[in-house]
N, C-alpha and C positions, 0 to 999 in steps of 0.2 A: 850382271856383276856376280863373280864367283863368291860363294860363301867361304869364309876361312874359319877353321876350327882350331883353336889353340889347344895345347896339351891339357891345360887346366879345364878348359871348357869340355873337352872330351871326357875327362875324369868325372866332372859333375854330371854329365849326361849318363855316363855309365853307372854312376851311383844311383841316379834316379830310376834307371831301368832295373837295376838290382832290387831296389826297394819295391817297385811295382811287382816284380816277379815274386818277391817273398810275401806280399800281402795276399790275404785270402780272397778268392773270387767272391763277388757279391752274392752269388747263388748259394754259398755255403752257409749253414746255420751257425750262429755263434755258440759259445759254450752254454750249457744249461743255466748256469748262474746268470750270465749276461741276458739270456733269453727272458728269464723271469723278471729281471730288473727292467728291461726295455718294455716288455708287455705290460707289467704293472704300472710303469710310469705313465703309460698312455691311457690307462683305464680310469674311469671314475672311481673314487674311493668312498665307501660307505662305512662309517664307524658304527659298530654294534656294541652297545654298552649295557650289560646286564646289571642286576643288583648284586650279583656275586659271581664267582668263577669256579667254585669248588663242588657244588652239589650237582647231582646227576641231572636235575631239572635244567640247569643253565647249560650244561654240556650238550643236552639235546636241543635246546634253543640254538646253540652255536651250529650244530650239524644242519639244522633247517636253514639257517641264514647262509651258510656256506654253499649249500646245494643251490639255493636261489641265486647266489652270487655267481656261481659257475654258469648257470643257465643264462644269466643276464650279462655275463662278461664284465662284471664289476669286481673290484678288489674289496674284500671284507677286512676291515681293521677291528679286531676283537680285543676289548680290554674292559675290565671292570674292577670294582673294589674287592679286596680279599674277603670282606664280610659285609653282609647286607646292612649292618648298622653304621657303616662308615659313609655317611651322607656327604661329608666334606670331600672325601677322597673321590667319590663319584662326580661331584661337581667339578673338581679340579681336572679330572680326566676328560670330561666333556668339553670344558672350556679350552683345554689343550687341543682337542680335535677341532674346535671352532677356529682357534688361532692358526692352525695348520691349513685351514681352508678345505676341509673334506667336502665331498659333493652332497652328502646327506648324513643324517644321524638317526639310528634306530636305537631306542633306549627303554629300559624298564626303570622307572623312578623309585629310588630308595625312599624318598619322602615326597608325598604329593604336593606339598606346599613349598618346600625348600628348593625344589628343582625348577619352579616356575620362572624365576629371573634368568636362569641359564637357558631355558628354552626360548624365552623372549630374545635373548642375546643372539642365539643362532638364527632365529627368524629375521631379526633386524639385519643380519648379514646375508640374507637370501638363502640360507641353508635349510632345506626341508627337514622336518623332524617327524618321526613316526614313533609313537609309544606302543610298547608291547607289555603284556602281563599287568603292569601297574602304570596308570596314567597320572596326570597332574591335575591340580585343582585350579583350573583357569577356564571358566565357562566361555569367555570371549575367544578362546583358542580352539574350541571343540571342532569347529568346521575346518580349521587350518591344520590342526595336529591330530591325525587319526589315532585311534586306539584299537589294537588287535589283541584281544584278551578273552579269558574266561568270564562268563557271567558269574562272578564270585558269590554274589548274594544268592543266586539260584543254586549254585553248587553247594553252598553251606546249608541251604534249606533241605537239599537232598540228604546231606549228612545228618541233619536233625531227624528227618523222617526215618532214615536207616537205623540210627541209634535207638530211636523210639521203638521200632519194631524189635530190635535185638533185646531190649530190656522189658518187653511186653507192656509198653506204654505207661510205666510207672517206675519211680525210683529217683535217685540222686545222680547228677552228672556234673562233670567238670569240663572246662573249656581251656584250651591252650592255644591262643593266638600267637603271633610272633612279634611284630613291632608296632607299637601304637603310632599312628601317623602314616604308616605305609598303606597305600590304598587297598591292596589286596587283603591285608590283615584286617583292616577296619571293616571291609565289606563282608568278609567271611564271619567275623564276629557278629556283625549286624544280622546277617541272614540266619545264622544259627539261633541267635537269641529270639528273633522275631518268630521263627517257625516253632520254637518250643512253646510259645504262648498257646498253640493249638493243642497242647497236651497238659491239661490241668493237674495231672498226677505225677508229672515230672518236674523236679526242682533243680535249677542250676545253682549249685552251692559254691562254686569256685571258678574264677577266671584269672589265670596267671600267664604271663608272657614269657616266651622262650628266647626272645632276641635272636631267633634263627640260629641257635647254637645247641648242639646235642647235649653237652654237659649241663647247660642251663636248663634245658628241657627236663633232663633227669632230676635235677634239684627241685624244679617246680612240681614235677609229678610226685616226688617224695613228700614235699610239703602238702600237696593236695590230699594224698592218701593218709598222711599222718593226722591231718585235721578232720578228715572224713573217712574213717576206716570202713564205713558201710557204703562207699561209693559204688555205683552200679555201672557207670560208663564214662568214657572220655572222648571228646572230639579234639584231635590235634590238627591244627590248621595248615601245617606244611611239613616238608620232609624231615628237617631236624627235630621238630616237635614229635612227629610220629616215632622216629627212631629212638629218641630219648625216653618217651613214655613206654615204648615196647620193652626196652631194656629193663626198666624199673619193674614193670609187671612180671617179667620173667624172673628177675632176682627175688621178688617177693612171693613167688609162687602163685601169682594172681592172673597169669595168662589164661585167657578164655573165661575167667570168672568176672573180671572187670572188662566189659566190652570196649573195644578200642576201634574207633572210626577215624581215618586220617585222610589227608589230601596228598596228591602226587603219587608217583609210582617208581621210586628209585629201586635199585637192586636189593638193598637192605629191607625196604618196605615190602617188596614182593616176597622175600624170604620169610618175613614175619607173618605175612598173609598165609603163605603155604603152611607154616607151622601152627597157625591158629591163634597166634598172639594178637594179630590184627584181624578183625572180622570183615572190614570193608574199607575200600579206598575210593575216594572221589578223584577220578583221574582226569587231568587236563590234557591238552595237546601241545606241549612245548615246541615240538618240531614244527608244527604248523605256525606257531607264533613267530618263530625265527624266519621261516620261509616266507610267509605272507608279509611280515614286516619289511623284508628287503624288497619284495615285489612292489609293495606300496611305495617305498622310497624311490624306486626306479620310475614309477609313474609320476610322482611329484617332481622329480628331477627333469622330466620331460614336459612339465607344465600341464600334465593331463589330470583330469579330475578322477577321484576314486568313486566307485559305484556307491559307496556309503562310508561315512567317517568312523563308524563303529562296526567292528567285525567280531562276532561271538565265535570263538573257536571250539566251544562245546565242552561238556563233561560227561563222564559215564561212571556208574557205580560198579566197581569191580569187586568180586568176591572170590573165594576159593572155588566156588562151584562154576563160575563162568570164565575163569582166568585163561583157559586154553581155547576158548572159542575164537575163531579166526578174526572177527572184527575187534575183539578185545586185545588179542595179541598184537595186531597192527597198531593199536593205540598205545598199549603199554610198553611195547618193545619195538619201536620203529627202526632201531639200528641193529636188531637181531642179536643183541648181546646176551639175552637171558635164556635163549634156547626154549622159549615157551611154544606150546602147540605141537610138540614133537613126541609127546608121550603116546 
C-alpha cells in the first residue's frame, strides 16, 4: 500500500527536520555555565563549615579543602558564621546543609558542647561528619567523628616555654584566650597555664578573653597593661588576639619591651614578627586541616575506615630568625601570598 502524505503532514515533518538541524550535535560542549551546573549536579557535595570566614586562618583552610575537593572530584560547599562567637548561626548553617542532604560535612565547632546535637542529627541521617581545628565534647562519637587538628595543649606548652625563655624565666605575664567553651581556646589556655607551673618565678597575673575580635583584644590588652604596668610578656591565643595586642604595644611604645608570643600566621602577624613587635608565633597548618578534612570525608562517604580517628597536623615555633627557612615558608605561606624566602 502506498503511503500518502498530506500537506499538513509534510509541514510537520519539515518542521521536525528543521528543529533537528538547528539543535547542537551531541559531541559539542554546552556553554561553560551549563557545564559547571551539570558537572556539579552529578558530584557528591561536601559542606565545609569553619568557625568564621574572615580571618586568614580560615581562608587557608578553605584553600586546602578546595584542593582536596578538586582531586577527589567532589563539590565543596563553603559557608560559616561571620564571627566565631555566633554559635547559633553556625548551627543553623549546618542544619540547613543536613536538610539539603549533602554527602558529608567537614566542620570546626564554634562551641564544643552546643554543636553536639547537630552532629548527632547529621549522623542519624547517615551523613558522615569530620571535625577540623575544633572538635566536639562527645566521647561516644570519638570513633565515628574524626578530628583533624593541632595538638593545642602541646602548642600552648611550646608558647609558654618560648615566652619563659624570652623573659629569662622570671616576671609577670598575661594570657589572652579567645572564647570560653571553644575547644581550641580552652585547650590553649590549659596548656599554657599547666606549663607555666614549671617556672616558679613566672606569675600569670591576668587572663582576659578577646572573643576573636581585634578591637576587643585591643581593649583587653589595654586593661591588662593598665592593671599591670610592669608586665613582662603576653601570650595571645589566636590571630585577632595577636593583632590586637600588637597594635596596643606599638601605640604604647612597648613593642619589644613586653614580649609577645602568639598563635597562627596571618599576614598582619608576620608583619608584626618582622618588625619585632611579636617575638614568636606558634604556627599551625590550616591548609592541611582543610585538605585532610575533605580527604577523610571522602573515605567515610565510601564506607572506608580511617587509619586513625585523630590526626595531629602539627605546630612549629616561628621567629624572625627562622622565618625564611624553606620548611617554615612552606608552613607559614602555603599559598605564596607573602613572598617569603626570596630575600
